[in-house]
PDB file of N, CA, C and O in Angstrom:
ATOM      1  N   UNK A   1       7.510 -14.935 -22.592  1.00  0.00           N
ATOM      2  CA  UNK A   1       8.772 -14.781 -21.885  1.00  0.00           C
ATOM      3  C   UNK A   1       9.112 -13.287 -21.795  1.00  0.00           C
ATOM      4  O   UNK A   1       9.111 -12.579 -22.801  1.00  0.00           O
ATOM      5  N   UNK A   2       9.398 -12.829 -20.591  1.00  0.00           N
ATOM      6  CA  UNK A   2       9.737 -11.420 -20.392  1.00  0.00           C
ATOM      7  C   UNK A   2      11.187 -11.157 -20.743  1.00  0.00           C
ATOM      8  O   UNK A   2      12.067 -11.972 -20.467  1.00  0.00           O
ATOM      9  N   UNK A   3      11.422 -10.008 -21.355  1.00  0.00           N
ATOM     10  CA  UNK A   3      12.778  -9.597 -21.703  1.00  0.00           C
ATOM     11  C   UNK A   3      13.471  -9.036 -20.460  1.00  0.00           C
ATOM     12  O   UNK A   3      12.864  -8.295 -19.687  1.00  0.00           O
ATOM     13  N   UNK A   4      14.734  -9.390 -20.273  1.00  0.00           N
ATOM     14  CA  UNK A   4      15.519  -8.852 -19.163  1.00  0.00           C
ATOM     15  C   UNK A   4      16.003  -7.449 -19.530  1.00  0.00           C
ATOM     16  O   UNK A   4      16.571  -7.246 -20.603  1.00  0.00           O
ATOM     17  N   UNK A   5      15.780  -6.497 -18.650  1.00  0.00           N
ATOM     18  CA  UNK A   5      16.217  -5.129 -18.877  1.00  0.00           C
ATOM     19  C   UNK A   5      17.447  -4.833 -18.041  1.00  0.00           C
ATOM     20  O   UNK A   5      17.544  -5.272 -16.895  1.00  0.00           O
ATOM     21  N   UNK A   6      18.375  -4.101 -18.602  1.00  0.00           N
ATOM     22  CA  UNK A   6      19.577  -3.712 -17.888  1.00  0.00           C
ATOM     23  C   UNK A   6      19.685  -2.199 -17.902  1.00  0.00           C
ATOM     24  O   UNK A   6      19.648  -1.576 -18.963  1.00  0.00           O
ATOM     25  N   UNK A   7      19.818  -1.618 -16.736  1.00  0.00           N
ATOM     26  CA  UNK A   7      19.952  -0.172 -16.629  1.00  0.00           C
ATOM     27  C   UNK A   7      21.383   0.256 -16.910  1.00  0.00           C
ATOM     28  O   UNK A   7      22.320  -0.328 -16.365  1.00  0.00           O
ATOM     29  N   UNK A   8      21.567   1.272 -17.754  1.00  0.00           N
ATOM     30  CA  UNK A   8      22.926   1.767 -18.008  1.00  0.00           C
ATOM     31  C   UNK A   8      23.522   2.479 -16.793  1.00  0.00           C
ATOM     32  O   UNK A   8      24.728   2.724 -16.749  1.00  0.00           O
ATOM     33  N   UNK A   9      22.689   2.812 -15.811  1.00  0.00           N
ATOM     34  CA  UNK A   9      23.154   3.528 -14.623  1.00  0.00           C
ATOM     35  C   UNK A   9      23.759   2.609 -13.567  1.00  0.00           C
ATOM     36  O   UNK A   9      24.429   3.086 -12.651  1.00  0.00           O
ATOM     37  N   UNK A  10      23.534   1.295 -13.678  1.00  0.00           N
ATOM     38  CA  UNK A  10      23.976   0.380 -12.630  1.00  0.00           C
ATOM     39  C   UNK A  10      25.458   0.028 -12.709  1.00  0.00           C
ATOM     40  O   UNK A  10      25.991  -0.562 -11.770  1.00  0.00           O
ATOM     41  N   UNK A  11      26.131   0.369 -13.791  1.00  0.00           N
ATOM     42  CA  UNK A  11      27.559   0.070 -13.943  1.00  0.00           C
ATOM     43  C   UNK A  11      28.392   1.342 -13.901  1.00  0.00           C
ATOM     44  O   UNK A  11      27.975   2.382 -14.411  1.00  0.00           O
ATOM     45  N   UNK A  12      29.556   1.259 -13.299  1.00  0.00           N
ATOM     46  CA  UNK A  12      30.543   2.349 -13.306  1.00  0.00           C
ATOM     47  C   UNK A  12      29.955   3.693 -12.901  1.00  0.00           C
ATOM     48  O   UNK A  12      29.966   4.644 -13.683  1.00  0.00           O
ATOM     49  N   UNK A  13      29.459   3.766 -11.712  1.00  0.00           N
ATOM     50  CA  UNK A  13      28.863   5.023 -11.251  1.00  0.00           C
ATOM     51  C   UNK A  13      29.562   5.496  -9.986  1.00  0.00           C
ATOM     52  O   UNK A  13      30.029   4.682  -9.189  1.00  0.00           O
ATOM     53  N   UNK A  14      29.633   6.780  -9.805  1.00  0.00           N
ATOM     54  CA  UNK A  14      30.107   7.370  -8.559  1.00  0.00           C
ATOM     55  C   UNK A  14      28.881   7.943  -7.877  1.00  0.00           C
ATOM     56  O   UNK A  14      28.405   9.015  -8.251  1.00  0.00           O
ATOM     57  N   UNK A  15      28.371   7.244  -6.888  1.00  0.00           N
ATOM     58  CA  UNK A  15      27.141   7.702  -6.246  1.00  0.00           C
ATOM     59  C   UNK A  15      27.446   8.686  -5.117  1.00  0.00           C
ATOM     60  O   UNK A  15      28.444   8.572  -4.407  1.00  0.00           O
ATOM     61  N   UNK A  16      26.546   9.652  -4.986  1.00  0.00           N
ATOM     62  CA  UNK A  16      26.649  10.633  -3.903  1.00  0.00           C
ATOM     63  C   UNK A  16      26.035  10.067  -2.634  1.00  0.00           C
ATOM     64  O   UNK A  16      26.466  10.378  -1.523  1.00  0.00           O
ATOM     65  N   UNK A  17      25.015   9.226  -2.821  1.00  0.00           N
ATOM     66  CA  UNK A  17      24.330   8.565  -1.714  1.00  0.00           C
ATOM     67  C   UNK A  17      23.789   7.251  -2.248  1.00  0.00           C
ATOM     68  O   UNK A  17      23.404   7.161  -3.414  1.00  0.00           O
ATOM     69  N   UNK A  18      23.757   6.223  -1.393  1.00  0.00           N
ATOM     70  CA  UNK A  18      23.246   4.921  -1.821  1.00  0.00           C
ATOM     71  C   UNK A  18      22.649   4.185  -0.635  1.00  0.00           C
ATOM     72  O   UNK A  18      23.174   4.244   0.477  1.00  0.00           O
ATOM     73  N   UNK A  19      21.541   3.488  -0.884  1.00  0.00           N
ATOM     74  CA  UNK A  19      20.965   2.584   0.107  1.00  0.00           C
ATOM     75  C   UNK A  19      20.432   1.359  -0.619  1.00  0.00           C
ATOM     76  O   UNK A  19      20.731   1.177  -1.799  1.00  0.00           O
ATOM     77  N   UNK A  20      19.645   0.509   0.051  1.00  0.00           N
ATOM     78  CA  UNK A  20      19.185  -0.739  -0.561  1.00  0.00           C
ATOM     79  C   UNK A  20      18.176  -0.518  -1.688  1.00  0.00           C
ATOM     80  O   UNK A  20      17.971  -1.415  -2.506  1.00  0.00           O
ATOM     81  N   UNK A  21      17.545   0.647  -1.751  1.00  0.00           N
ATOM     82  CA  UNK A  21      16.526   0.914  -2.769  1.00  0.00           C
ATOM     83  C   UNK A  21      17.049   1.607  -4.020  1.00  0.00           C
ATOM     84  O   UNK A  21      16.521   1.394  -5.112  1.00  0.00           O
ATOM     85  N   UNK A  22      18.076   2.430  -3.875  1.00  0.00           N
ATOM     86  CA  UNK A  22      18.561   3.182  -5.027  1.00  0.00           C
ATOM     87  C   UNK A  22      19.797   3.993  -4.698  1.00  0.00           C
ATOM     88  O   UNK A  22      20.446   3.778  -3.675  1.00  0.00           O
ATOM     89  N   UNK A  23      20.115   4.938  -5.590  1.00  0.00           N
ATOM     90  CA  UNK A  23      21.291   5.772  -5.396  1.00  0.00           C
ATOM     91  C   UNK A  23      21.103   7.103  -6.096  1.00  0.00           C
ATOM     92  O   UNK A  23      20.190   7.267  -6.906  1.00  0.00           O
ATOM     93  N   UNK A  24      21.977   8.061  -5.777  1.00  0.00           N
ATOM     94  CA  UNK A  24      21.935   9.410  -6.338  1.00  0.00           C
ATOM     95  C   UNK A  24      23.258   9.684  -7.032  1.00  0.00           C
ATOM     96  O   UNK A  24      24.329   9.431  -6.481  1.00  0.00           O
ATOM     97  N   UNK A  25      23.167  10.212  -8.264  1.00  0.00           N
ATOM     98  CA  UNK A  25      24.367  10.594  -9.015  1.00  0.00           C
ATOM     99  C   UNK A  25      24.168  11.996  -9.575  1.00  0.00           C
ATOM    100  O   UNK A  25      23.037  12.461  -9.715  1.00  0.00           O
ATOM    101  N   UNK A  26      25.271  12.666  -9.895  1.00  0.00           N
ATOM    102  CA  UNK A  26      25.169  13.939 -10.597  1.00  0.00           C
ATOM    103  C   UNK A  26      24.701  13.679 -12.025  1.00  0.00           C
ATOM    104  O   UNK A  26      25.097  12.691 -12.643  1.00  0.00           O
ATOM    105  N   UNK A  27      23.870  14.556 -12.540  1.00  0.00           N
ATOM    106  CA  UNK A  27      23.377  14.459 -13.905  1.00  0.00           C
ATOM    107  C   UNK A  27      24.508  14.812 -14.877  1.00  0.00           C
ATOM    108  O   UNK A  27      25.208  15.805 -14.678  1.00  0.00           O
ATOM    109  N   UNK A  28      24.686  14.012 -15.915  1.00  0.00           N
ATOM    110  CA  UNK A  28      25.707  14.274 -16.914  1.00  0.00           C
ATOM    111  C   UNK A  28      25.392  15.494 -17.772  1.00  0.00           C
ATOM    112  O   UNK A  28      26.299  16.116 -18.326  1.00  0.00           O
ATOM    113  N   UNK A  29      24.110  15.836 -17.884  1.00  0.00           N
ATOM    114  CA  UNK A  29      23.650  16.998 -18.643  1.00  0.00           C
ATOM    115  C   UNK A  29      22.688  17.789 -17.771  1.00  0.00           C
ATOM    116  O   UNK A  29      21.483  17.787 -18.025  1.00  0.00           O
ATOM    117  N   UNK A  30      23.202  18.472 -16.739  1.00  0.00           N
ATOM    118  CA  UNK A  30      22.346  19.129 -15.753  1.00  0.00           C
ATOM    119  C   UNK A  30      21.534  20.296 -16.317  1.00  0.00           C
ATOM    120  O   UNK A  30      22.002  21.044 -17.176  1.00  0.00           O
ATOM    121  N   UNK A  31      20.300  20.434 -15.808  1.00  0.00           N
ATOM    122  CA  UNK A  31      19.443  21.551 -16.174  1.00  0.00           C
ATOM    123  C   UNK A  31      19.874  22.801 -15.409  1.00  0.00           C
ATOM    124  O   UNK A  31      19.757  23.926 -15.895  1.00  0.00           O
ATOM    125  N   UNK A  32      20.372  22.567 -14.210  1.00  0.00           N
ATOM    126  CA  UNK A  32      20.895  23.652 -13.392  1.00  0.00           C
ATOM    127  C   UNK A  32      22.092  23.117 -12.612  1.00  0.00           C
ATOM    128  O   UNK A  32      22.289  21.906 -12.520  1.00  0.00           O
ATOM    129  N   UNK A  33      22.882  24.019 -12.056  1.00  0.00           N
ATOM    130  CA  UNK A  33      24.075  23.615 -11.315  1.00  0.00           C
ATOM    131  C   UNK A  33      23.691  22.728 -10.130  1.00  0.00           C
ATOM    132  O   UNK A  33      22.796  23.071  -9.357  1.00  0.00           O
ATOM    133  N   UNK A  34      24.370  21.589  -9.991  1.00  0.00           N
ATOM    134  CA  UNK A  34      24.121  20.686  -8.874  1.00  0.00           C
ATOM    135  C   UNK A  34      22.968  19.725  -9.091  1.00  0.00           C
ATOM    136  O   UNK A  34      22.593  19.004  -8.167  1.00  0.00           O
ATOM    137  N   UNK A  35      22.394  19.693 -10.293  1.00  0.00           N
ATOM    138  CA  UNK A  35      21.263  18.808 -10.593  1.00  0.00           C
ATOM    139  C   UNK A  35      21.676  17.351 -10.445  1.00  0.00           C
ATOM    140  O   UNK A  35      22.731  16.953 -10.938  1.00  0.00           O
ATOM    141  N   UNK A  36      20.852  16.551  -9.769  1.00  0.00           N
ATOM    142  CA  UNK A  36      21.155  15.137  -9.515  1.00  0.00           C
ATOM    143  C   UNK A  36      20.031  14.251 -10.028  1.00  0.00           C
ATOM    144  O   UNK A  36      18.915  14.713 -10.266  1.00  0.00           O
ATOM    145  N   UNK A  37      20.344  12.974 -10.192  1.00  0.00           N
ATOM    146  CA  UNK A  37      19.363  11.976 -10.582  1.00  0.00           C
ATOM    147  C   UNK A  37      19.215  10.966  -9.455  1.00  0.00           C
ATOM    148  O   UNK A  37      20.209  10.510  -8.890  1.00  0.00           O
ATOM    149  N   UNK A  38      17.978  10.616  -9.127  1.00  0.00           N
ATOM    150  CA  UNK A  38      17.693   9.572  -8.144  1.00  0.00           C
ATOM    151  C   UNK A  38      17.285   8.342  -8.937  1.00  0.00           C
ATOM    152  O   UNK A  38      16.295   8.368  -9.668  1.00  0.00           O
ATOM    153  N   UNK A  39      18.044   7.265  -8.793  1.00  0.00           N
ATOM    154  CA  UNK A  39      17.858   6.086  -9.630  1.00  0.00           C
ATOM    155  C   UNK A  39      17.579   4.862  -8.762  1.00  0.00           C
ATOM    156  O   UNK A  39      18.368   4.533  -7.877  1.00  0.00           O
ATOM    157  N   UNK A  40      16.455   4.188  -9.016  1.00  0.00           N
ATOM    158  CA  UNK A  40      16.162   2.960  -8.267  1.00  0.00           C
ATOM    159  C   UNK A  40      17.059   1.817  -8.730  1.00  0.00           C
ATOM    160  O   UNK A  40      17.464   1.782  -9.892  1.00  0.00           O
ATOM    161  N   UNK A  41      17.370   0.892  -7.842  1.00  0.00           N
ATOM    162  CA  UNK A  41      18.179  -0.267  -8.211  1.00  0.00           C
ATOM    163  C   UNK A  41      17.326  -1.325  -8.906  1.00  0.00           C
ATOM    164  O   UNK A  41      17.843  -2.138  -9.672  1.00  0.00           O
ATOM    165  N   UNK A  42      16.033  -1.317  -8.642  1.00  0.00           N
ATOM    166  CA  UNK A  42      15.133  -2.266  -9.283  1.00  0.00           C
ATOM    167  C   UNK A  42      14.926  -1.835 -10.732  1.00  0.00           C
ATOM    168  O   UNK A  42      14.565  -0.688 -10.998  1.00  0.00           O
ATOM    169  N   UNK A  43      15.154  -2.750 -11.660  1.00  0.00           N
ATOM    170  CA  UNK A  43      15.015  -2.450 -13.077  1.00  0.00           C
ATOM    171  C   UNK A  43      13.666  -2.981 -13.564  1.00  0.00           C
ATOM    172  O   UNK A  43      13.332  -4.142 -13.332  1.00  0.00           O
ATOM    173  N   UNK A  44      12.891  -2.124 -14.242  1.00  0.00           N
ATOM    174  CA  UNK A  44      11.608  -2.525 -14.809  1.00  0.00           C
ATOM    175  C   UNK A  44      11.424  -1.824 -16.143  1.00  0.00           C
ATOM    176  O   UNK A  44      11.978  -0.747 -16.363  1.00  0.00           O
ATOM    177  N   UNK A  45      10.640  -2.436 -17.047  1.00  0.00           N
ATOM    178  CA  UNK A  45      10.562  -1.939 -18.419  1.00  0.00           C
ATOM    179  C   UNK A  45       9.850  -0.603 -18.601  1.00  0.00           C
ATOM    180  O   UNK A  45      10.208   0.158 -19.500  1.00  0.00           O
ATOM    181  N   UNK A  46       8.859  -0.298 -17.778  1.00  0.00           N
ATOM    182  CA  UNK A  46       8.191   0.993 -17.913  1.00  0.00           C
ATOM    183  C   UNK A  46       7.616   1.441 -16.571  1.00  0.00           C
ATOM    184  O   UNK A  46       7.579   0.679 -15.605  1.00  0.00           O
ATOM    185  N   UNK A  47       7.180   2.668 -16.538  1.00  0.00           N
ATOM    186  CA  UNK A  47       6.690   3.297 -15.310  1.00  0.00           C
ATOM    187  C   UNK A  47       5.579   2.497 -14.637  1.00  0.00           C
ATOM    188  O   UNK A  47       5.524   2.436 -13.409  1.00  0.00           O
ATOM    189  N   UNK A  48       4.702   1.887 -15.414  1.00  0.00           N
ATOM    190  CA  UNK A  48       3.549   1.188 -14.862  1.00  0.00           C
ATOM    191  C   UNK A  48       3.918  -0.143 -14.185  1.00  0.00           C
ATOM    192  O   UNK A  48       3.086  -0.730 -13.493  1.00  0.00           O
ATOM    193  N   UNK A  49       5.128  -0.613 -14.372  1.00  0.00           N
ATOM    194  CA  UNK A  49       5.602  -1.797 -13.665  1.00  0.00           C
ATOM    195  C   UNK A  49       6.290  -1.457 -12.349  1.00  0.00           C
ATOM    196  O   UNK A  49       6.708  -2.349 -11.611  1.00  0.00           O
ATOM    197  N   UNK A  50       6.406  -0.169 -12.058  1.00  0.00           N
ATOM    198  CA  UNK A  50       7.025   0.251 -10.788  1.00  0.00           C
ATOM    199  C   UNK A  50       6.030   0.054  -9.644  1.00  0.00           C
ATOM    200  O   UNK A  50       4.851  -0.217  -9.870  1.00  0.00           O
ATOM    201  N   UNK A  51       6.517   0.191  -8.439  1.00  0.00           N
ATOM    202  CA  UNK A  51       5.657   0.053  -7.264  1.00  0.00           C
ATOM    203  C   UNK A  51       5.517   1.413  -6.584  1.00  0.00           C
ATOM    204  O   UNK A  51       6.350   2.298  -6.777  1.00  0.00           O
ATOM    205  N   UNK A  52       4.452   1.576  -5.783  1.00  0.00           N
ATOM    206  CA  UNK A  52       4.274   2.854  -5.082  1.00  0.00           C
ATOM    207  C   UNK A  52       5.441   3.134  -4.160  1.00  0.00           C
ATOM    208  O   UNK A  52       5.464   4.165  -3.488  1.00  0.00           O
TER     209      UNK A  52
END
């Protein structure tokens, strides 16, 4: 049985841009001014379960 994963980014977010695949938010701990994160809406347990 696979464990259900929940992304902490999917709740209470102010997105800068959003479409059916994902969204963009400002980084809470930016490396440089204006640094953003691109986050997919599809939740998967690790990188190798992602799709091209």
